[in-house]
C-alpha positions, -999 to 999 in steps of 0.1 A, spaced: -173 724 -146 -159 688 -139 -148 662 -156 -156 622 -147 -138 592 -158 -157 557 -150 -151 528 -156 -182 510 -165 -201 484 -187 -182 481 -223 -206 478 -250 -192 463 -279 -204 448 -315 -195 416 -329 -201 406 -365 -194 369 -377 -201 344 -408 -221 312 -404 -223 286 -428 -260 279 -437 -261 251 -463 -282 221 -464 -256 197 -469 -243 210 -435 -272 189 -422 -261 155 -434 -225 163 -413 -249 168 -378 -239 205 -381 -264 224 -356 -265 259 -370 -266 277 -338 -239 261 -322 -208 285 -311 -188 259 -333 -203 269 -363 -202 306 -361 -168 321 -375 -159 357 -357 -152 380 -382 -145 417 -363 -152 427 -325 -148 466 -315 -162 484 -289 -197 504 -286 -231 495 -300 -238 489 -337 -246 525 -345 -243 533 -381 -210 555 -371 -193 528 -352 -201 505 -382 -189 529 -410 -153 536 -385 -146 502 -384 -162 482 -413 -154 512 -438 -179 531 -464 -176 522 -490 -167 489 -472 -139 467 -483 -157 436 -471 -188 446 -493 -163 442 -525 -152 411 -518 -188 396 -511 -198 413 -544 -169 392 -561 -174 357 -542 -196 333 -560 -212 320 -528 -248 336 -519 -247 361 -487 -279 368 -462 -274 395 -436 -291 391 -402 -293 406 -369 -317 427 -347 -334 457 -360 -313 486 -349 -284 465 -362 -301 459 -398 -311 495 -396 -279 510 -389 -261 488 -419 -288 498 -442 -291 533 -440 -275 566 -425 -303 584 -413 -343 580 -417 -351 547 -406 -363 535 -371 -394 519 -351 -405 556 -342 -400 569 -377 -435 577 -392 -420 568 -428 -393 544 -422 -404 522 -397 -407 493 -425 -369 486 -440 -384 461 -464 -409 489 -484 -418 527 -482 -448 535 -465 -464 554 -436 -477 544 -406 -513 546 -421 -508 514 -442 -507 495 -409 -547 498 -416 -546 484 -451 -564 456 -459 -574 433 -491 -608 449 -503 -616 416 -513 -617 397 -480 -608 418 -457 -575 399 -447 -545 418 -443 -525 386 -455 -542 384 -489 -519 419 -496 -488 410 -514 -461 419 -494 -436 446 -508 -396 443 -505 -390 472 -528 -371 498 -506 -340 514 -520 -312 516 -493 -285 536 -515 -262 539 -488 -262 506 -476 -228 494 -459 -233 458 -481 -249 470 -507 -244 433 -525 -264 419 -501 -302 426 -515 -330 434 -493 -347 399 -501 -316 383 -484 -318 405 -454 -337 383 -428 -348 394 -395 -339 373 -360 -370 360 -350 -361 359 -314 -349 394 -307 -383 405 -326 -405 383 -302 -388 398 -270 -396 433 -283 -435 420 -291 -442 408 -254 -427 439 -242 -451 456 -260 -477 438 -253 -471 441 -217 -468 475 -220 -504 479 -235 -523 459 -206 -507 481 -182 -515 514 -203 -550 501 -205 -552 494 -169 -542 532 -162 -563 544 -188 -593 524 -173 -583 539 -136 -584 577 -153 -621 569 -162 -628 554 -124 -610 583 -111 -636 612 -131 -665 592 -115 -652 594 -82 -644 559 -80 -612 543 -58 -586 545 -88 -556 538 -70 -569 504 -59 -581 491 -90 -545 499 -108 -526 484 -76 -546 455 -77 -544 447 -115 -508 453 -111 -499 429 -83 -521 399 -101 -499 407 -135 -466 408 -112 -471 379 -98 -485 359 -125 -448 364 -143 -430 361 -112 -448 327 -107 -430 317 -139 -394 324 -127 -386 356 -143 -358 372 -127 -356 353 -101 -393 355 -91 -389 389 -84 -403 407 -116 -415 441 -111 -433 469 -129 -427 504 -122 -449 537 -123 -437 572 -126 -459 601 -130 -489 578 -136 -468 562 -165 -452 530 -171 -415 528 -171 -405 509 -203 -406 472 -196 -371 453 -207 -367 415 -214 -346 389 -228 -354 364 -255 -359 333 -228 -380 355 -207 -402 368 -233 -410 335 -244 -417 322 -208 -442 348 -203 -458 341 -237 -460 305 -230 -498 293 -215 -500 273 -188 -489 236 -198 -521 214 -197 -517 184 -173 -493 204 -152 -490 192 -118 -473 212 -95 -472 230 -58 -472 261 -75 -507 275 -87 -498 283 -121 -523 307 -140 -527 324 -174 -502 358 -172 -533 379 -181 -556 358 -150 -574 389 -131 -559 414 -150 -581 421 -180 -614 427 -171 -645 406 -184 -670 433 -193 -686 427 -233 -675 443 -259 -689 444 -294 -671 429 -324 -663 456 -350 -645 435 -374 -654 434 -412 -682 408 -411 -664 387 -441 -637 385 -410 -659 375 -385 -676 347 -407 -641 336 -418 -628 328 -384 -664 323 -366 -657 350 -343 -685 360 -318 -707 386 -321 -697 397 -284 -661 394 -265 -656 389 -231 -630 417 -227 -603 391 -216 -608 370 -242 -594 389 -273 -564 399 -252 -560 363 -243 -561 350 -281 -540 379 -292 -512 364 -269 -520 329 -279 -518 334 -318 -482 352 -315 -473 321 -290 -483 299 -320 -465 316 -347 -431 316 -330 -425 281 -332 -433 280 -370 -405 308 -377 -378 292 -351 -386 252 -368 -354 238 -386 -377 219 -411 -365 179 -417 -351 174 -453 -382 158 -475 -369 136 -503 -381 148 -535 -405 128 -558 -384 108 -583 -349 112 -559 -330 78 -548 -340 72 -514 -311 75 -492 -295 102 -511 -265 125 -496 -266 151 -521 -289 184 -508 -307 194 -540 -324 160 -538 -345 169 -509 -369 201 -498 -354 222 -469 -381 251 -465 -409 247 -444 -442 228 -455 -468 242 -473 -493 232 -447 -470 250 -419 -473 282 -440 -510 283 -446 -511 276 -405 -487 304 -400 -509 326 -421 -537 318 -403 -523 328 -368 -506 361 -378 -545 370 -398 -561 367 -365 -536 383 -342 -538 411 -365 -577 412 -369 -582 406 -329 -549 436 -320 -566 460 -346 -603 454 -331 -589 459 -294 -559 482 -294 -557 498 -328 -535 496 -357 -516 532 -341 -505 509 -311 -496 479 -340 -450 481 -340 -431 475 -366 -418 440 -349 -455 429 -349 -461 441 -387 -426 420 -397 -444 389 -383 -477 394 -396 -467 408 -433 -430 392 -437 -427 361 -416 -453 337 -442 -427 355 -470 -398 343 -459 -410 310 -450 -421 306 -484 -392 320 -501 -361 316 -484 -346 285 -501 -337 272 -459 -355 279 -427 -358 311 -410 -343 294 -380 -306 294 -395 -311 332 -392 -313 337 -354 -284 354 -340 -282 331 -310 -252 316 -321 -231 346 -325 -241 357 -293 -228 327 -275 -194 333 -291 -192 368 -286 -200 364 -246 -173 339 -247 -147 356 -271 -154 389 -253 -133 375 -222 -102 372 -243 -107 398 -266 -107 424 -244 -101 410 -215 -133 418 -194 -164 404 -192 -197 414 -207 -212 432 -177 -180 454 -166 -150 471 -181 -111 461 -179 -80 479 -187 -60 455 -202 -63 446 -238 -46 419 -252 -36 412 -289 -72 394 -303 -60 369 -327 -37 351 -302 -63 358 -274 -87 342 -300 -70 314 -314 -61 303 -279 -95 303 -268 -104 277 -298 -73 257 -293 -86 252 -255 -117 242 -268 -103 215 -291 -78 202 -264 -112 197 -240 -129 177 -268 -98 155 -274 -93 149 -239 -130 141 -230 -130 112 -255 -105 86 -245 -114 61 -275 -91 69 -307 -77 98 -291 -51 103 -322 -75 103 -351 -98 125 -327 -64 150 -322 -62 150 -360 -100 157 -371 -104 186 -348 -70 201 -354 -80 196 -395 -113 212 -388 -93 239 -366 -74 252 -396 -101 248 -423 -128 267 -402 -105 295 -390 -80 304 -411 -101 322 -436 -116 339 -407 -85 353 -393 -77 362 -431 -109 386 -433 -98 400 -401 -64 409 -410 -79 426 -445 -101 445 -419 -70 456 -400 -55 468 -430 -84 488 -439 -86 507 -407 -49 515 -409 -53 532 -441 -34 509 -463 -60 499 -487 -88 524 -477 -74 560 -477 -109 575 -481 -140 566 -467 -162 585 -491 -156 597 -527 -146 634 -533 -173 656 -540 -173 681 -570 -178 711 -548 -142 709 -528 -121 686 -510 -112 711 -480 -123 691 -454 -117 657 -467 -109 629 -445 -121 652 -413 -149 639 -397 -169 663 -375 -194 661 -347 -216 687 -335 -224 690 -300 -252 713 -291 -271 740 -315 -252 758 -342 -252 794 -336 -254 827 -360 -225 828 -380 -215 864 -395 -247 873 -398 -259 840 -414 -283 817 -394 -276 778 -397 -298 747 -386 -283 716 -379 -295 698 -412 -285 732 -432 -249 731 -416 -241 695 -425 -252 698 -457 -225 725 -460 -197 707 -445 -201 680 -470 -204 699 -500 -171 709 -489 -157 672 -484 -163 668 -449 -182 643 -429 -203 643 -397 -212 618 -375 -233 618 -344 -211 609 -315 -173 608 -305 -164 571 -304 -148 559 -270 -126 534 -277 -126 520 -310 -116 547 -331 -86 552 -352 -94 584 -367 -89 622 -354 -125 637 -353 -133 676 -346 -158 685 -324 -175 718 -326 -194 735 -301 -206 770 -285 -189 784 -253 -224 784 -240 -222 746 -239 -196 743 -214 -204 770 -189 -215 742 -164 -207 703 -166 -193 693 -196 -217 676 -223 -202 640 -226 -194 642 -263 -167 673 -254 -157 649 -222 -146 619 -246 -129 641 -271 -108 658 -248 -100 624 -232 -91 611 -262 -72 645 -276 -98 653 -302 -97 694 -309 -130 709 -296 -134 742 -317 -160 766 -323 -183 765 -359 -164 795 -367 -134 776 -380 -157 756 -408 -170 789 -422 -133 807 -419 -117 779 -436 -140 783 -463 -131 818 -466 -94 812 -463 -100 781 -491 -71 761 -471 -71 744 -435 -64 771 -411 -47 760 -375 -74 747 -354 -56 759 -321 -69 794 -329 -106 783 -329 -103 761 -297 -132 774 -270 -115 795 -242 -135 776 -217 -113 746 -226 -81 761 -229 -70 754 -191 -75 715 -203 
């Protein structure tokens, strides 16, 4: 056995509040500016459900505050953050019935279209899924808005993966006919990599890797994804010969149009496609949808309202109807072409969000979707990380400073810079800056203090209500490592053993927190999992001083009807630690 301790990249989670009110536009507010994003909480580790519950609490004291506030709150973020906030388990992009956070449906529903028109966008989108274990129950699902910038990155990754996977599939057919499949794959992927690298992606050194005849998953950030999706600008004059990303990558054989005749007639699609054309058009339709979702529409004066009014209710703020209709047209074209060429089984939940829910939110939100992008929060997170955690976003550090003093010090440095950079009316500038500092950030500090009190146990002594079957394990959080063995002749699966623990008032989480925990965790494991290299779960538990005991501790405690000494159940292979 061996134990390792590495100083590595530390993941962290950042929660913030942004003001989205329409009247802010009259005061020159930019909704994605870091100055308009107010930090509420930062903590180590990713935004998993366990970590969010550990730091926010469940039920959440913050949710109680939101439910009593007269203001209207929205929830936004990337897919995995929203999934973790909404439910304990069952949701996720790869789940058969839990891939859609907005309604309950299986993967077969991706192929559903209107029986009358054959169009997907003629089906009314459903937002009716019940999330009984949501951390923020006071925010309804129709005010839970996905961040379109994160979604576009995942979509472009999938489109690239599909191009490469289709190339590999065609190579297998060539190999079966006795042709040179290796040269075919190398030539197509070479052109794809070259076309992307010409756009400066990863400093012109973009790479696509294959392992055992399969593509290694491609990871892109939002900026790179958008650059790849963009077509070649019209009239571009450059020494570099820019071409479409798919140039010399997809073939030019003829393929039949298998769409519904009603759809073919509506969009004037040809009866036969040159293979590369529908693929390019799929990319083009997604390229056209993104700017509509990202625009912050200019206010439009309502009929009968006075010209020059400074009252936000005198204006319409959402996206214009013509833009919504254009969005639906692009979404339908994308759906039909993708369904014909790739099939609905390859359509991801991120794509369905754009197709089904993009137009819905454009029409029904009182403000543009662009205000729900997480870009401003990410900038603040990068900036404050250095002060809050005393390390960069790429590498760890051993120091930890007081978060309040560090964050306020950083904010005050910003204000001082603004004052010093403007030599005109310095006194007035300083007064205004200090007033904004006081008004905008004191509320965030008060909320932060409330969170810290919750974590200390003064306000929140229980993370879950007591169960009717007993409270033997009340306030004890277990972590299961490996499979559950047979105990006293009784066989358990992980789900049944978890249910058994919960019935006695305990809780179970999937992993041991590395840095953020303020509680004790009990790890349950078998002797056999420790015979070789220590699993990471046990390694972290030993480093943090958490008990690691056998599963029989649970059953014996239930038999005795009272908490037992954990030291008597410590795994024998770990006693030397």
